[in-house]
C-alpha positions in Angstrom: 57.4 8.9 48.2 58.9 10.3 45.1 58.5 14.0 44.1 59.2 15.0 40.6 61.2 12.5 40.4 63.0 12.4 43.5 63.2 10.4 46.7 61.4 12.4 49.4 60.9 11.2 53.0 58.0 12.9 55.4 58.6 15.4 57.7 54.9 16.6 58.6 52.0 17.0 57.1 50.5 20.3 57.1 46.9 21.9 56.8 47.4 22.3 53.3 50.8 20.4 52.4 53.1 18.0 53.5 56.5 18.5 53.6 59.2 16.4 52.5 63.1 16.6 52.5 65.2 15.9 49.9 68.8 15.6 50.6 70.0 17.9 52.9 69.9 21.4 50.8 66.0 20.5 49.3 62.4 20.0 50.6 59.6 19.1 48.6 56.0 20.2 48.9 52.6 18.6 48.0 49.6 19.7 47.8 46.8 18.9 48.9 43.0 18.7 48.7 42.8 19.1 52.7 40.7 22.5 52.8 41.2 24.6 56.4 40.0 27.2 58.2 40.2 29.3 61.7 43.6 26.7 62.6 42.1 23.5 61.4 41.1 21.0 59.0 37.3 21.0 58.1 37.1 18.7 55.0 38.3 18.0 51.6 37.7 18.3 48.0 39.7 17.3 44.7 43.1 16.7 44.1 42.0 20.3 41.8 42.1 22.1 44.4 46.1 21.0 45.4 47.5 22.1 41.9 45.5 24.9 42.0 47.4 26.0 45.2 50.8 24.8 43.3 50.5 26.6 39.7 49.8 30.2 41.5 52.3 29.8 44.2 55.0 28.4 41.2 53.4 31.6 38.9 54.0 34.0 41.5 57.4 32.5 42.6 58.5 32.6 39.3 57.1 36.5 38.7 59.3 37.7 42.1 62.2 35.5 40.3 61.7 37.5 37.3 61.9 40.9 38.4 65.0 40.1 40.9 63.4 39.1 43.9 64.8 35.7 45.4 62.4 32.9 45.9 62.9 29.1 47.5 61.3 27.8 44.3 63.8 25.7 42.3 61.0 23.2 40.6 57.1 22.6 40.2 54.5 20.4 38.3 50.8 19.5 39.2 50.6 19.7 43.1 54.5 19.1 43.5 56.9 21.8 44.3 60.6 21.3 45.1 62.3 24.1 47.2 65.7 25.1 48.8 66.4 24.3 52.6 66.0 27.5 54.2 66.4 29.1 58.1 63.0 30.3 58.3 62.9 34.4 59.8 59.9 33.9 63.0 57.9 36.2 61.5 54.7 36.8 58.5 54.5 39.9 56.8 51.7 41.4 56.0 51.0 43.5 53.5 47.4 45.0 53.3 45.7 47.0 50.3 42.1 47.0 51.3 41.4 48.0 55.3 39.6 44.8 56.4 39.2 41.9 59.0 41.6 41.9 61.9 43.0 45.3 60.6 39.9 47.3 60.8 38.9 46.2 64.1 42.2 47.3 65.6 42.3 50.4 64.0 38.5 50.7 65.2 40.4 50.1 68.9 42.8 52.7 68.4 45.7 50.6 68.1 47.1 52.1 64.7 46.6 55.3 62.9 45.6 55.3 58.9 47.3 57.4 56.4 46.6 60.8 55.9 43.5 61.1 53.3 41.4 58.4 54.9 38.4 58.2 56.7 38.4 54.5 58.7 36.0 52.9 56.4 36.2 49.0 55.9 37.2 48.3 53.0 38.3 51.5 52.4 41.6 51.1 50.2 45.0 51.7 51.2 46.6 55.1 49.3 49.7 52.6 49.0 50.6 48.8 50.4 50.2 48.9 54.2 52.4 46.3 56.2 52.5 44.7 59.4 55.0 42.1 61.0 53.5 39.4 62.8 54.6 36.2 65.3 54.9 33.0 63.2 56.3 30.3 65.8 54.4 31.8 69.1 50.8 29.6 69.8 49.0 32.8 68.3 50.3 35.4 66.0 50.1 38.6 66.7 50.9 42.1 65.7 54.8 42.8 66.8 56.6 46.6 66.6 59.4 47.5 66.5 61.0 47.2 69.8 60.2 43.6 70.1 62.1 42.3 66.4 65.2 42.4 67.0 65.2 40.2 70.2 62.8 37.9 69.0 64.6 37.8 65.4 67.9 37.0 67.8 66.0 34.0 69.5 65.3 32.1 66.7 68.6 32.9 64.7 70.8 32.5 66.8 73.6 30.7 64.9 74.0 34.2 62.7 75.7 37.2 63.6 73.7 40.4 64.9 74.5 42.8 61.5 73.7 39.4 59.1 70.0 39.1 60.9 69.6 43.1 61.3 70.4 43.2 57.2 68.0 40.1 56.3 65.1 41.8 58.6 65.8 45.1 56.6 65.4 43.1 53.0 62.6 41.9 54.3 60.5 44.3 54.8 61.6 46.5 51.4 61.1 43.1 49.5 56.9 43.1 51.4 56.7 46.9 50.4 57.9 46.0 46.5 56.1 42.6 46.3 52.9 44.7 47.8 53.1 47.4 45.0 53.7 44.6 41.9 51.0 42.8 43.5 48.1 45.3 43.4 49.0 46.1 39.4 49.5 42.2 38.8 45.6 41.9 40.1 44.1 44.7 38.9 45.3 43.9 35.4 43.6 40.1 36.0 40.9 41.9 37.1 40.7 41.3 40.5 41.5 44.2 44.0 44.6 42.4 46.1 43.0 42.9 49.4 46.1 41.7 51.5 47.9 38.9 52.1 50.7 37.0 54.3 54.7 36.2 52.7 57.4 34.5 54.5 61.1 34.7 54.3 64.3 32.4 54.7 67.8 33.1 54.8 70.7 30.7 53.9 74.1 30.1 55.4 75.6 33.2 54.1 72.3 35.4 55.1 70.5 36.1 51.7 66.8 36.6 51.9 64.3 34.2 49.9 60.6 33.9 49.7 59.2 31.1 50.6 56.5 28.9 52.1 53.6 29.4 49.1 51.8 32.4 48.4 48.1 31.2 46.3 44.6 31.8 47.2 44.9 30.2 50.6 47.9 33.3 51.7 45.8 36.0 49.9 42.5 37.7 49.5 41.3 39.1 46.6 37.6 40.4 45.5 36.3 41.7 42.3 36.4 45.6 41.9 32.7 45.9 41.2 31.6 44.0 44.2 34.0 46.0 46.2 33.0 49.0 45.2 28.8 47.8 45.8 29.6 46.9 49.9 31.6 50.5 49.8 28.0 52.1 48.5 26.2 49.7 51.3 24.5 47.6 48.0 26.1 44.1 49.3 27.8 43.5 53.1 30.9 42.3 52.0 32.9 42.1 48.3 32.9 38.5 46.5 36.3 37.0 47.5 38.3 34.4 45.3 39.9 33.0 47.8 39.6 31.1 51.1 37.7 33.9 52.6 35.0 32.9 50.5 34.6 29.3 53.0 35.4 30.9 56.3 32.6 33.5 55.4 30.3 30.5 55.1 31.8 28.5 58.1 31.1 32.0 60.2 27.6 31.9 59.5 27.1 27.9 60.0 26.5 26.5 63.4 29.7 24.5 64.7 27.9 20.8 64.0 27.0 21.7 60.7 30.0 22.8 59.5 30.6 19.7 57.7 27.8 20.0 55.4 28.8 23.5 55.0 31.8 22.5 53.4 30.1 19.8 51.4 27.9 22.4 49.8 31.3 25.2 48.8 34.0 22.6 48.3 33.3 23.1 44.4 32.5 26.4 44.5 35.5 27.3 46.3 37.8 25.5 43.7 35.9 27.2 40.9 37.0 30.4 42.5 40.4 29.5 43.2 40.4 27.9 39.2 39.2 31.9 37.9 41.8 33.9 40.0 44.2 31.6 39.1 43.7 31.1 35.2 43.2 35.3 35.5 46.2 35.7 36.7 48.1 33.0 34.7 47.9 35.2 31.6 49.1 38.2 33.5 52.5 36.6 34.6 52.9 35.1 31.8 52.4 38.3 29.6 55.2 40.5 31.9 57.4 37.2 32.0 57.6 37.6 28.5 57.8 40.7 28.0 59.0 42.5 31.2 58.1 46.0 29.9 54.4 45.2 29.9 55.2 46.1 33.7 55.6 49.5 33.0 52.6 50.1 30.7 50.6 48.4 34.6 52.7 51.1 36.4 51.1 54.4 34.5 
């Protein structure tokens, strides 16, 4: 197998992408047409889906690099990506700008308190990005508190000194907060509300931190501002999503035996929505990369 002209050996097939080794220090990603939801592959669409996921992730990672947020991205093209091989932190870092989904359910169960000024309505926007840490390498991901984090980190990063692990975790928290503010601005400039997203990090042999994996419409949720407003006013049941949540909503309403037919029906529309948001983000990100001061204007 060749990935961007380099010989590669298959390591694993994931739900949305295949992973290859390229020598000792590189990995190759091939984003596929597979569609996943609820922890499993539920169907396929055209190869264009893989290209959109790859481009969106690559654009956002390139923006991060421009703003001094290190990522594992080295090269990309079409539906393929070459990245650094790193040691993964055993967590997902969830950044939220809207109270919805599992976060809303946990709030109603009294599992966390909201920032001052919020009333606790589903789809209410946080005054500033709100982030949580979940497990990544357990059978079922769960939110972890500060007390558990050091022991889980030490267990999975036993080859590193404790001070290196502590520094990496602190840097990951700071970086997640920075990314939350950044994406809120970038998505707004593209005509969308950044709802939430999941970030993953890896460290190299010296303990340097990098954003890893991918970050596209399979990893973030976004909607249009007008649909969010209509939802808050109870004019419609939920916002118009331009990410995988669109598919999840369709599947939740379908009988299990009818899921395959539902996927066939919505696959084209799902891909169309991915294309719309990727195109909108492309224009904003190109502007910021070309003229970094454009980001200062967005902050005002």
